[in-house]
N, C-alpha and C positions, 0 to 999 in steps of 0.2 A: 468624546469620541473624535471630534474634529482635530483636536490636538494630537491624538494618537495617529490618525491618518496622516496629518501633516508631517509628523516625525518619520513615518514610513516612507514618505515621498521625498524626504530631504536628501536622498542620495544613497547609493549602495555602501554598505560597510566594507571595509577592507578585510582581508583574511585574518590579519592580526587582531583587528577589533572584534570580529566574530569569535575568534578563538578565545580572546580574553573574556568576553561576555559569557561564552559557554563554560569557561573555567570557573568563573565566579558562581554561576548558577549551579553547576554540578557539585561544587564544594559543599553546598547546603543540602544536597539531596543524598538519598541512598545510592549505592553503586548502581550504575546502569545495567539493565538486562542485556541491551545491545550496544556495542561500541563499534563504530566504523572509523578507522584511523588511517588517514592519508591514502585513501584508496584511489588507484588509477587503473584505467583499462584502455588498451589499444586493440584495434582490429585491422587486419590487412585489407587493402582496397586495390582493385586492379585499375591501372591507369591506361591500359592499352599497350600494344606492342610488347607484351610480356613484362611490362613494368609493374611493380607492386610497391605501394606505399603504406605506411601505418597511419590509420585515422585514430586520433585521440578521442575516445568516447567519454571518458571521465578523467578528471584530474583533481587530486588533493581534496577528496571528499572526506569530511569529518563530521560526525554527529553522534549523539548518544540518545538512547531511548529507554525510558524507565518502564518497569513492570506495570502493566495495566493501562498504558497509554495507547491512544489511537492516533497515529502520526501519518500525515499524507506527504508523499513526494509529488510535488506539483511542478509542471514545467512544460515547455513546448516539445513537439515531436522531435525525436532525435537527440534529446539532451542526455540520454543515458540512464534515466530513472528506472526503466524496466530491466536494463542490464544490471543495475545495482540491486534490484529486487532478486534477480536470479543469483547474484553473488551471495545474498543473504540466505537463499535457499540451498546453497551449495551446488548449484547447477553450472555455474561459471566461476572460474578462478580469476582473481585479480592479478594484475601485473606488478602492482606495488601496493604496499600497505597491508592491513589486516582487518578482518571482521571477526568479532568475538561475541558469542551469545552464551550467557550464563557461565562466563569465565572459561569457555572452551572455544578455540579458534574454529571457524567454519571452513572446512576444506572439501566437504562432500555432503550430499543430502543426508538429513537427519530426521528421525521420526518425530522429534519435538518441534520441527519447523514445517508447517503445512502451507501449500499454495492453493489459492482459489483463482481460477482463470476466467477470462472474459467469455470463452466459448463453452463454458460449463464443464467440458471434459468428462461427461458421463458415459458409461458403457451401455450402448443401446440395447444389448441383449439381456441386461440385468434390470430387475425391478428397482423401485425406489429403495426399498429395504436392502436389497442386495448391493446396490451402489453405495449406500451409506456404510454398510458392513465391510466393504471391500478392503480398506486398510487393515482392519483387524484380521481378516482372512489371510492377508499377506504375512501378518505377524504370527500366524499359527494359532490364533484364539479359536476355541471351540464354538460350534454353531449356537448353542444355547446362550453362552455369554455374549456372543456378537449380537444376537437378537435383543437380549436384555439391555444392552448398552445403546443400540440403535433406536429402539422404539421411543424412549424419552426425547431424544434429539429430534426425531421426525415430528413429534408433537410440538417441540419447542419452536421449530421453524414454520409451524402452521400447516403441516402436511398430514396430520392425523387422518386416517381413512384412505390415504393414497399409497399405502405401503406396497400394494401389489401392482401398481401401475408401472408402465414402462415409460422411458423418457419421451418417446414420440406422442404419448397421450397427455403430456403436460405442457403448459404454457412456458414461455421463456423465463418468466419470474419464478415459476414453480421449479423449473430445472435448476435455477441458480440457488434456490433454497436447499435442494438436494445436495448441491456442491458445498454449501455452507455446513450442513449437517455432517457430511463426510469429512470435512476439514476438522471439525470439532471432536470427532469420535476418539481420536488418540489423545485428547486433552493436551493439545500442543502448548508450548511456551509462547510461541509467536505464530500468528496467522499472517501470511503474506498474500496480498490481494492485488492482482494486475488488472486494472480497469474492470472490475467484476460486474458493474451495472451498465456498462457502456452500450451493450447490445439490446437493452430493454427500452420500451417506450417511456416517455417522461413521467407519466403517472405511476407506472409500476416501479420505476426507478426510485421515486421519492418514497413510496410506501416501503420498499425493501431497505432503503437507507435507514429509515426510522426504526424498522423492525430489527435490523442488524445491530444498531446502537443498543437497543434494549437487550438483545441476546448477549452482547459483549458484557453488559453490566451484570447479567445473570451468571455467566461462566467465568468472569474475571480473567480475561485473556488479554494479551498484547497484540496489537494489529498495526501492520505497516501497509498502507494503501497507496498504490500508484494511480494517479488520475490526471486527466487533462482539464477537468472541470473545476473552476474556481468555486462554483456553488456547492459542489459535492464536498470539496475540501473544507469549506466553511462550516457546513452542516455537521460533518462527521468527525472532525479532527480536534484533538486537544492542541496539537501543534501542526503547523504547515511548514514544510521545508521547500522553499522556492528555489528551483534550479535555473541556472543560466543556460542559454543555448550551448550546443556542442563547441568545445569540450565541456561537459557538464560538471558543475560544482554547485554547492549550496550557497546561493547569494544571500538569502534572508531566512531567518527562523522566526516565524510569527507565533507567539505564545497566546493561546486561548483568546483568539480575536473576538469571539462572541460570548465567552464565559458559559455559564449555565443556560443562557438564553438560546443557545444553538439547538437545544432539545425541545424548545417550545414549538407547538404545531404551526404557528403563524410566523415563524422567524424569517422566512424568505420575504415577507412583505414589510419588514421593519426598516426604518431609516439606517440603523446600524449595519444591517446586512448589505444594503445598497452601497453604503460608504466603503465598507471593507471590500466588497466585490470590485468596486472601481479602483480602490487603492492597489489591490493585488494585480488587477488588469494592467495598471500603469507600470508596476514593477516589471511584469513580464514583457511589456512593450519596450520599456527602456533597456532591457537586456538584449533585445534583438536588434543588433546594429547593422544587419544586412550582410555580414561577413561569414555567415554559416557555410560550412562545407556542403556543396550540393550533391555529393556522391552518396545518396541514399541515407537511411537512418536506421537506428536500432532501438 
């Protein structure tokens, strides 16, 4: 483990080295479910006195994600990782490059790509069951089929018996479980998660992280998770994509840092976990050279 950590801290890989390594790895694997190719994004920023400049949020982002993976986008605030997630969802268009999911370019929202948000996004006037069913209602699915598909998911996320409750009657963790069930009801190819556990207390967050990993194994879906938390990325991810400060690009790809041990109940207390947490912390610190654009973040 020390040798691996030392290798991580030896210095950032260049773009060509990263691309070459990714090319060798992908050659031995099945075609990726998600391919992000040379993606860049700029946003206008007001400088005062009517002047407007373009702020580069992302530049030359390249990565591939295989079916069944749980991948984390980890980086500092303002590095563009949430913008990239919105591009994956079809909510934001890239200025350069392309994003392809299941061999189809992403240009607009798709039913097989589902978002889970930090603020739960539940409809307060609808019950748990009605919230979970809502995407199917938009699709024109009949009430009986909606209920038949929603009930098993509600049980799966641990909310059996709460079908008739409203969001205000649930804890934050329970509300996020409703959001997870709603995201799963369309059987999406990819679930896109934007800091989904950040608003929860530490204990609830850990329990929900562990439960979500188990749910993903059951439904065999692919997950892309945006997070600021090194610990969350280590516990949940097959791979961690570490972003630079703005303009964001992928500085490191960390493959299976903890292996199967990440799913062990006491993994957070192991020496390996502490070593990886420090290694990734040092990578993030080394990428922050003090030259970040101070004009807000996305």
